[in-house]
C-alpha positions as CSV (number, residue, x, y, z in Angstrom):
1,M,-24.3,12.5,-44.2
2,A,-27.2,14.7,-44.6
3,V,-30.0,13.0,-47.0
4,L,-32.0,16.4,-48.8
5,A,-35.6,15.5,-49.3
6,T,-36.2,15.7,-53.0
7,P,-38.7,18.9,-54.1
8,P,-40.6,18.1,-57.3
9,R,-42.3,21.0,-56.8
10,R,-42.6,24.1,-54.3
11,P,-45.6,25.6,-52.8
12,T,-44.8,29.3,-52.4
13,L,-45.1,29.9,-49.0
14,E,-47.5,26.7,-47.4
15,L,-45.2,27.3,-44.3
16,F,-46.3,24.9,-41.7
17,H,-46.2,27.1,-39.1
18,L,-49.7,27.3,-40.9
19,V,-50.6,24.3,-39.1
20,A,-49.0,25.6,-35.6
21,L,-51.6,28.7,-35.9
22,R,-54.7,26.3,-36.2
23,A,-53.2,23.5,-33.8
24,R,-53.1,26.3,-31.0
25,R,-56.5,27.9,-31.7
26,K,-58.1,24.9,-31.4
27,E,-55.9,23.1,-28.9
28,Y,-55.5,20.0,-29.7
29,H,-52.0,20.0,-28.7
30,K,-53.3,20.1,-25.0
31,T,-55.3,17.3,-25.4
32,G,-53.6,15.9,-22.3
33,T,-50.6,16.3,-20.1
34,G,-46.5,17.5,-20.3
35,V,-44.8,18.6,-23.0
36,S,-43.4,17.2,-26.4
37,A,-40.5,15.3,-25.2
38,I,-39.9,14.9,-29.0
39,T,-36.6,16.8,-30.0
40,A,-34.2,16.6,-33.6
41,Y,-32.9,13.5,-31.8
42,S,-35.7,11.2,-31.0
43,A,-35.9,9.4,-34.0
44,H,-32.0,8.6,-34.0
45,R,-32.3,7.2,-30.8
46,Q,-34.8,4.8,-32.1
47,W,-32.7,4.0,-35.1
48,A,-29.1,3.4,-33.2
49,S,-31.0,1.3,-30.6
50,R,-33.6,-1.1,-31.7
51,P,-32.7,-4.5,-33.0
52,P,-33.3,-5.8,-35.9
53,D,-36.4,-7.8,-35.0
54,E,-38.3,-4.6,-34.1
55,R,-37.2,-2.6,-37.8
56,Y,-39.9,-2.7,-40.5
57,A,-38.7,-1.7,-44.3
58,S,-42.5,-0.3,-45.0
59,V,-45.6,0.7,-42.6
60,H,-47.4,-1.9,-44.0
61,A,-45.0,-4.6,-42.6
62,L,-45.6,-3.3,-39.4
63,F,-49.4,-3.3,-39.7
64,D,-48.9,-6.7,-40.7
65,A,-46.8,-7.4,-37.2
66,A,-49.3,-5.8,-35.1
67,R,-52.5,-7.2,-36.5
68,A,-50.5,-10.2,-35.9
69,R,-49.8,-9.7,-31.7
70,R,-53.0,-7.9,-31.6
71,R,-54.8,-11.8,-32.8
72,R,-52.7,-13.6,-30.1
73,I,-52.7,-11.4,-27.5
74,E,-56.0,-10.7,-25.5
75,E,-57.3,-8.6,-22.7
76,H,-58.2,-10.6,-19.6
77,T,-59.6,-9.2,-16.1
78,I,-58.9,-10.9,-12.9
79,E,-59.5,-10.4,-9.1
80,T,-56.4,-9.4,-6.6
81,G,-57.2,-12.6,-5.1
82,E,-57.4,-15.2,-8.2
83,F,-53.5,-15.1,-8.8
84,R,-50.1,-15.2,-7.2
85,T,-46.6,-15.6,-8.4
86,E,-44.3,-18.2,-7.9
87,A,-40.6,-19.7,-8.2
88,D,-39.7,-21.9,-11.6
89,G,-36.2,-22.4,-11.1
90,E,-34.5,-19.1,-11.5
91,A,-37.6,-17.3,-13.1
92,L,-40.8,-16.0,-12.1
93,T,-44.0,-17.1,-13.5
94,L,-47.7,-16.0,-12.1
95,R,-50.2,-18.9,-11.8
96,E,-54.2,-18.1,-11.5
97,S,-56.7,-20.1,-9.9
98,S,-57.4,-22.3,-12.6
99,S,-53.7,-23.5,-12.1
100,R,-52.7,-22.0,-15.6
101,T,-49.2,-20.6,-15.4
102,A,-47.8,-18.0,-17.7
103,A,-44.4,-15.9,-18.0
104,L,-43.7,-12.7,-17.3
105,T,-41.8,-10.1,-19.8
106,H,-39.5,-7.7,-18.1
107,W,-41.9,-5.3,-18.4
108,S,-44.9,-7.0,-16.7
109,F,-42.4,-8.3,-13.9
110,G,-41.7,-5.1,-13.2
111,Q,-45.5,-3.8,-13.0
112,L,-46.6,-6.8,-11.0
113,A,-43.7,-5.4,-9.0
114,T,-44.4,-1.9,-8.9
115,I,-48.5,-3.2,-8.1
116,A,-47.1,-5.4,-4.9
117,G,-45.1,-2.4,-3.7
118,A,-41.7,-3.2,-4.3
119,P,-38.5,-2.2,-5.9
120,P,-38.5,-4.1,-9.1
121,N,-34.6,-3.9,-10.2
122,Y,-33.8,-4.8,-6.6
123,L,-36.1,-8.0,-6.7
124,R,-34.4,-8.8,-10.1
125,T,-31.3,-9.0,-7.9
126,L,-32.7,-11.7,-5.4
127,P,-33.7,-15.6,-6.0
128,A,-36.9,-16.5,-7.7
129,S,-38.4,-18.0,-4.4
130,I,-37.5,-14.9,-2.0
131,A,-38.9,-12.1,-5.2
132,S,-42.0,-14.5,-5.2
133,N,-42.9,-14.1,-1.8
134,A,-42.3,-10.5,-1.2
135,I,-44.7,-9.8,-4.4
136,N,-47.5,-12.3,-2.9
137,Y,-47.2,-10.3,0.2
138,G,-47.5,-7.2,-1.3
139,L,-50.3,-8.2,-3.3
140,Q,-52.2,-9.4,-0.1
141,R,-51.8,-5.8,1.2
142,N,-52.9,-4.1,-2.0
143,R,-56.2,-1.9,-2.9
144,R,-56.8,-2.6,-6.1
145,D,-59.8,-5.7,-6.6
146,Q,-59.1,-6.1,-10.2
147,H,-56.2,-6.2,-12.5
148,Q,-56.7,-6.2,-16.3
149,L,-54.2,-8.9,-18.1
150,F,-52.8,-8.8,-21.4
151,V,-52.1,-12.1,-22.1
152,E,-51.4,-15.0,-24.9
153,P,-54.6,-16.9,-24.2
154,T,-52.6,-20.0,-25.7
155,A,-49.4,-22.2,-25.0
156,P,-47.0,-20.8,-24.2
157,W,-48.7,-18.4,-21.8
158,T,-47.2,-14.8,-21.3
159,V,-48.1,-12.0,-19.8
160,H,-47.3,-8.7,-21.4
161,A,-48.7,-6.1,-19.3
162,I,-50.4,-6.1,-15.8
163,T,-52.5,-2.6,-15.4
164,S,-55.5,-1.2,-13.7
165,P,-58.6,-1.7,-15.2
166,R,-59.1,1.7,-16.2
167,Y,-56.4,1.3,-19.0
168,A,-57.6,2.2,-21.8
169,R,-55.6,0.4,-25.1
170,V,-55.4,1.7,-28.2
171,H,-53.6,-1.2,-30.4
172,H,-50.9,-0.3,-33.0
173,D,-52.3,-2.1,-35.8
174,E,-55.4,0.5,-35.4
175,L,-52.7,3.9,-35.8
176,A,-50.6,1.9,-38.6
177,G,-53.7,1.4,-40.4
178,R,-54.6,5.6,-40.3
179,V,-51.3,6.3,-41.5
180,L,-51.6,3.9,-44.5
181,D,-55.1,6.1,-45.0
182,L,-53.1,9.1,-45.1
183,M,-50.5,7.8,-47.2
184,A,-52.6,6.2,-49.6
185,L,-54.4,9.8,-50.2
186,H,-51.1,11.8,-50.2
187,P,-48.1,9.2,-51.1
188,A,-45.6,11.8,-50.5
189,W,-45.8,10.8,-47.1
190,H,-43.0,8.4,-46.6
191,L,-40.1,6.4,-44.3
192,P,-37.3,8.5,-44.6
193,L,-33.6,6.5,-45.6
194,G,-31.4,5.4,-43.1
195,Y,-28.4,3.1,-42.4
196,K,-29.3,-0.2,-42.1
197,D,-30.0,-1.9,-39.1
198,G,-28.6,1.6,-37.1
199,E,-25.1,0.9,-38.6
200,F,-23.9,3.7,-39.9
201,G,-22.2,3.5,-43.4
202,A,-24.5,0.8,-44.0
203,E,-26.9,0.4,-47.1
204,K,-29.5,3.0,-47.1
205,I,-33.2,1.7,-46.5
206,P,-36.4,3.1,-45.9
207,S,-36.3,3.2,-41.9
208,G,-38.3,5.0,-39.1
209,A,-40.8,1.9,-38.0
210,Y,-40.3,0.2,-35.3
211,L,-42.1,-1.9,-33.2
212,G,-41.4,-3.9,-30.4
213,D,-42.6,-5.8,-26.6
214,R,-43.2,-2.3,-25.4
215,D,-44.4,0.2,-27.8
216,M,-44.3,1.8,-31.3
217,F,-42.6,4.3,-33.3
218,L,-43.3,5.5,-36.6
219,F,-41.1,8.4,-38.2
220,L,-42.9,10.0,-41.8
221,V,-41.6,12.8,-44.0
222,D,-43.4,14.6,-46.8
223,G,-40.4,15.1,-48.9
224,N,-41.9,16.3,-52.0
225,R,-43.8,19.2,-50.5
226,D,-41.2,21.4,-49.5
227,L,-42.1,24.9,-48.2
228,D,-40.2,28.2,-48.8
229,D,-39.2,29.9,-45.6
230,P,-38.8,33.8,-46.8
231,T,-36.0,34.3,-44.7
232,D,-33.8,31.5,-45.6
233,R,-30.8,32.3,-47.1
234,T,-29.9,28.9,-48.7
235,H,-33.5,28.3,-50.1
236,A,-33.3,25.0,-49.6
237,G,-36.7,24.9,-48.1
238,L,-38.7,23.0,-45.5
239,F,-40.1,20.0,-45.3
240,R,-43.2,18.2,-43.1
241,G,-42.2,15.3,-40.9
242,F,-44.5,13.6,-37.9
243,I,-43.4,11.1,-34.9
244,L,-46.0,8.9,-34.1
245,R,-45.3,6.7,-30.6
246,N,-47.8,4.3,-28.7
247,S,-47.4,1.5,-26.0
248,D,-50.2,-1.0,-25.4
249,V,-48.8,-2.3,-22.4
250,G,-48.4,1.1,-20.5
251,A,-44.9,2.0,-21.6
252,A,-45.5,5.4,-23.1
253,A,-48.4,7.7,-23.8
254,L,-49.8,7.7,-27.3
255,T,-48.1,10.9,-28.7
256,L,-48.5,12.6,-32.3
257,D,-46.3,15.6,-33.3
258,L,-45.7,17.7,-36.3
259,F,-42.5,19.5,-37.2
260,L,-40.8,20.9,-40.0
261,F,-37.7,20.1,-40.4
262,R,-34.3,21.1,-43.5
263,M,-33.1,17.5,-43.9
264,V,-32.5,14.3,-42.3
265,C,-29.2,12.3,-42.1
266,G,-28.9,8.6,-42.5
267,N,-28.6,8.3,-38.9
268,H,-32.1,10.1,-38.0
269,I,-30.7,13.3,-36.7
270,I,-33.2,16.0,-38.1
271,W,-31.5,19.1,-39.3
272,G,-33.5,22.3,-38.6
273,F,-36.3,21.1,-36.6
274,Q,-38.7,23.0,-35.6
275,H,-41.7,21.3,-33.3
276,V,-45.2,22.5,-34.7
277,A,-47.8,20.8,-32.8
278,G,-48.4,17.7,-30.9
279,F,-51.1,15.2,-29.6
280,R,-50.6,13.5,-26.1
281,R,-52.8,11.4,-24.4
282,R,-52.7,8.9,-21.6
283,H,-54.2,6.0,-21.6
284,V,-56.8,6.7,-19.1
285,G,-60.7,6.3,-19.8
286,A,-62.6,5.7,-23.1
287,S,-62.5,8.9,-24.5
288,I,-58.8,8.4,-25.6
289,Q,-60.5,6.3,-28.4
290,E,-62.4,9.6,-29.9
291,A,-59.4,12.1,-28.6
292,W,-56.9,10.4,-31.0
293,T,-59.0,9.4,-34.0
294,M,-60.5,13.3,-33.6
295,S,-57.1,14.4,-33.4
296,L,-55.5,12.6,-36.7
297,D,-58.8,14.3,-38.5
298,T,-57.9,17.7,-37.4
299,V,-54.3,17.1,-39.0
300,R,-54.7,16.0,-41.6
301,A,-57.5,18.6,-42.1
302,A,-55.5,21.5,-41.3
303,L,-52.7,20.1,-43.5
304,D,-54.6,19.7,-46.8
305,A,-56.8,22.8,-46.2
306,D,-56.1,26.0,-48.4
307,T,-53.9,28.2,-46.5
308,A,-54.3,31.5,-48.7
309,A,-55.1,33.5,-45.6
310,E,-52.4,32.4,-43.2
311,R,-50.0,32.7,-45.9
312,S,-50.7,36.4,-46.2
313,V,-49.9,36.3,-42.6
314,L,-47.2,34.9,-42.9
315,L,-45.7,37.5,-45.2
316,R,-46.7,40.3,-42.9
317,S,-44.5,38.6,-40.2
318,T,-41.7,39.3,-41.9
319,T,-42.0,43.2,-42.4
320,Q,-43.5,43.6,-39.3
321,E,-41.1,44.7,-36.5
322,L,-41.2,44.5,-33.0
323,G,-38.8,47.8,-33.0
324,N,-36.3,49.8,-34.5
325,T,-33.7,48.6,-32.5
326,R,-32.2,45.7,-30.6
327,E,-33.4,47.3,-27.0
328,A,-36.7,48.1,-28.4
329,V,-37.0,44.8,-29.4
330,L,-36.2,43.0,-26.0
331,D,-38.4,45.2,-24.1
332,A,-41.5,44.3,-26.3
333,V,-40.9,40.7,-26.0
334,V,-40.5,41.2,-22.5
335,Q,-43.4,42.7,-21.7
336,R,-45.4,40.9,-24.3
337,L,-44.3,37.2,-23.7
338,D,-43.5,35.5,-20.5
339,L,-39.4,35.2,-21.2
340,S,-36.9,36.7,-18.7
341,Q,-34.6,39.5,-19.7
342,K,-31.8,36.8,-20.7
343,Q,-34.3,34.7,-22.9
344,A,-35.3,37.4,-24.8
345,A,-31.4,38.5,-25.5
346,E,-30.3,35.1,-26.4
347,A,-33.4,34.8,-28.8
348,Y,-32.5,38.3,-30.4
349,T,-28.4,37.2,-30.8
350,L,-29.3,33.5,-32.2
351,A,-31.9,35.5,-34.9
352,E,-29.2,38.2,-35.7
353,T,-27.1,35.0,-36.3
354,H,-29.3,33.3,-38.7
355,E,-31.9,35.6,-39.8
356,T,-32.2,38.3,-42.6
357,N,-34.2,40.9,-40.1
358,P,-34.2,39.8,-36.3
359,R,-36.5,42.6,-35.8
360,S,-39.2,41.2,-37.7
361,V,-41.9,39.0,-36.0
362,W,-40.3,36.5,-38.0
363,G,-36.9,36.8,-37.5
364,Y,-37.4,36.8,-33.6
365,V,-40.0,33.8,-34.0
366,Q,-37.1,31.9,-36.0
367,G,-34.8,33.3,-32.7
368,L,-36.7,31.7,-30.0
369,T,-37.4,28.1,-31.5
370,R,-33.6,27.7,-31.9
371,L,-32.7,28.8,-28.6
372,S,-36.0,26.4,-28.2
373,Q,-33.8,23.5,-29.7
374,R,-30.6,24.6,-27.4
375,T,-32.5,24.2,-24.2
376,P,-31.9,20.9,-22.3
377,W,-34.8,21.0,-20.3
378,Q,-38.8,20.3,-21.7
379,D,-40.6,23.1,-19.6
380,G,-37.9,25.7,-20.9
381,R,-38.9,24.4,-24.3
382,F,-42.4,24.7,-23.7
383,V,-41.9,28.1,-22.5
384,L,-40.2,29.2,-25.4
385,D,-42.4,27.4,-27.8
386,R,-45.3,29.0,-26.4
387,A,-44.0,32.5,-26.9
388,A,-42.8,31.6,-30.5
389,S,-46.5,30.8,-31.0
390,R,-47.9,33.7,-28.9
391,L,-45.9,36.3,-30.9
392,M,-47.1,34.6,-34.1
393,T,-50.9,35.5,-33.2
394,T,-49.6,39.8,-32.9
395,V,-49.7,40.0,-36.5
396,H,-52.1,42.4,-38.6
């Protein structure tokens, strides 16, 4: 069942694609490598798979848990020759030259095996003593002089991550704290309702805040500020949302993705999902600290800025046509954009089916967006999203 965000008011045309125009001009969506992997099902997969102890009913609760985690785990640099592994029954432990031993998590074991040049999944099938010998042999041949441990300093000692000294950690509580700041300034931002503990049909509670041993995932929506889409025949409005993900153990890059949507189901499938802009940065180098801080500031400024100028651009995009006929439109977009004839035709068909005027810039952009949502490959989605953005910049 879909849950429609409730709109107490509707700004006339504060369409979130304005942020896309700003974002692509400033290019903060390219602060890193790769393209966004966020889709209409990203939040659903988290909702369906997270265990109860990784679910939080509020951003405040997640922030408190993240801060407690940060206080009990510290970074520790160690020389390659100052540690080795040894078997402890059926488990594998890490022993430092000081004789202190520490348990390995499933994730840190995989990292250590990879550093040693051994396949983690295969080692897990072997007796602990054989796996330990294999890792120790690989460590002797490893060229890295130092490693960064993310380890609990008090008993029972546990190593949560083993990374290179160049790994730049962004702590979850820092990010969650910034989200709380945003929510304090704009109380409309909130966690969407979802069925409790990933059980379809259960009681609906605020959901979308997840924190586990490997990563943090936050899904927020602004349900009180819906946006008019002048071509939407249902007049349901568009709403704004973002997904923030981070890992402090090297399991994922730091990403922030902004999008539009029409409604969110109780199982957190996002209907009418339209990716607008995103920030992605690998945890390498000290510059990530400044980069993510500037990115969040830029996003907030873009969301809060006056949109009068861009509003008129969007209104013109609904009347400015790419051609008088289907063939003329296809010829125009193939020449202007990096699209194949097949992609151009498929986008037009979707625009013709769902939009008032598929020949208009706005109508065709929506066709490209729908085609992107149906494309299984990230590279293909990136090409289509980029084409839609470039087409919007041609409005005069």
